[in-house]
N, C-alpha and C positions, 0 to 999 in steps of 0.2 A: 527685370523679367526673371532672373532667378531668385530675388530677394521675392518679389510676389508667391512665387511657385513654396519657395522656402516656410514663408508666414502663411500660406494655405495648408501648407501641411501640420507647422505647428498648430495652429486651431483647431484642425481636425482631430490632431492627438488628441488635443487639451477636450474636448468635447466628447471624443470615446472612453478617455479616463474620468470623464465627472459622471459618466451615465454608466461606468463597469458595474457589474453585477454580477457577484460569486456564491450563486446559490448553495447550499448545503445545510448543515447540519455541525456546524464549526465549533469545534469546543476547544477550550486552552487547554492543551498539554505542559502546562509549566509546574503542576504542584506536585510535590513530591514524592506521592501515591502515583501521581501518573507516567513519572520521567522513571521511576522504577521498574514499573509494569512494561513502561515504552524499552527499558535497556534489556529487559529481561527475554522479550518475544522478538527484539532486535539481533539478539545471540542465536535465538533460536531461528530465528529465521535465515541469515549467515549460514549458520551449519547446515540448516537444511538445503540449499543452493549451493554450497560446496559440496555436500553428498549427492547432490544429482549430477553437479558438474562430474563429480569422479566418477561415478558409476558405470562399469562396463556394462552390465544388463539394459542400461538406457539405451547404451550406445548402441546395442548388438541388433542385427537383424531380427532376433527374437523377442525383442521387447514388447510388451503390450500398449505401451504408450509409443505413439510414433512420435520421428524427432521435431518433428515442427510442432505437439505437444508440448513436448522438453523445453522448447527453446522458448516459447512463448510463457512456460512457469516460471523460466527464469527469469525473464522480461518483467513478471507480473511481482514476484520477490523482489528484483531489484526496485521497481517503483514504489513499491510498500515500504522500503526500508527508506528511499527517499523521501517520502511522504510523512513518516517519522519524526523526521527531524524538523519539521515544521514548526512553530509555536503554537499553531491551532491547525488540528486533525479533523476532518470531517469523518464525522463517528456515523453516518449513514454507508459510505463507500467504505469505510476501513471495518466494518462490521461485517457487510458483507462479502469481504476477501476473504477475512477468517472463517465462516458459513460456507464460502466456497473451498476453501483449503478443507476444511472439515471434512466436506462430501466426498473430495479427491483424495482424501487419505482414507477412508472406507472402501470406494471403488479401486484403488489402487492395489488393497490387499485383497480384494475379490479376484483383481485379474494377476494375481501373482507377482506384484512389484516386490520386489526384494524388503526384505523386513525393517531394515538398516533406515530406507525409505520411508517408508510408511510410517514408523516409530518416531522420524523426525519431521513427519508432515502432521502428524497427532499432536508433539510434544510445541510447533509452532502453532499449530489452530488453540490448543489448550489457552497458550499464553496469552494468544489473542483474545480470546475471551474472558482473560482477566483483564486484559489490558482494556477492552471496551466495557466493562463493571466500572474499573476506576475512572474510565473518561466520560461515564454517563452521571456521576454527579459533578463534574466540571460547569460551572457557566459557558455559556458560549453565545452564537450570535446564526440567526438563518442567513445573514449576507457578510462574506468577509470584506464585502466593501465598506461597509458603515465603518470598520475599523481603520481600512489604511486610510481614509478620506480624514 
């Protein structure tokens, strides 16, 4: 009985793997230019994360950004740093992240967030734009599943 259950589960997993679809605008991130851009943007994202985590102003009651938003920003920075470690990067999602970060820098400046934080956001967004430009010239695929299988 246990063998039949295990076999059925194994068959189902095999079928799911065969039909897996990972849609996106996946671009190869292994060229020297892209690797250099990844290195630059990663350094700036790590710096931004440290600045945000160490900002007493963002932790205070008078902060123009609430604590949930700060925690969400840190989580998104961490996720993007992890995504940049992969051999293929989804250009559409990465581009959206860096456009959002650029808008966040502008609204943060308007709300009176510390200049150090705003400048770090702007630097990371600009490095992200350079990264996206370099990534755009790379070959890619619309379904990462085609590469895996």
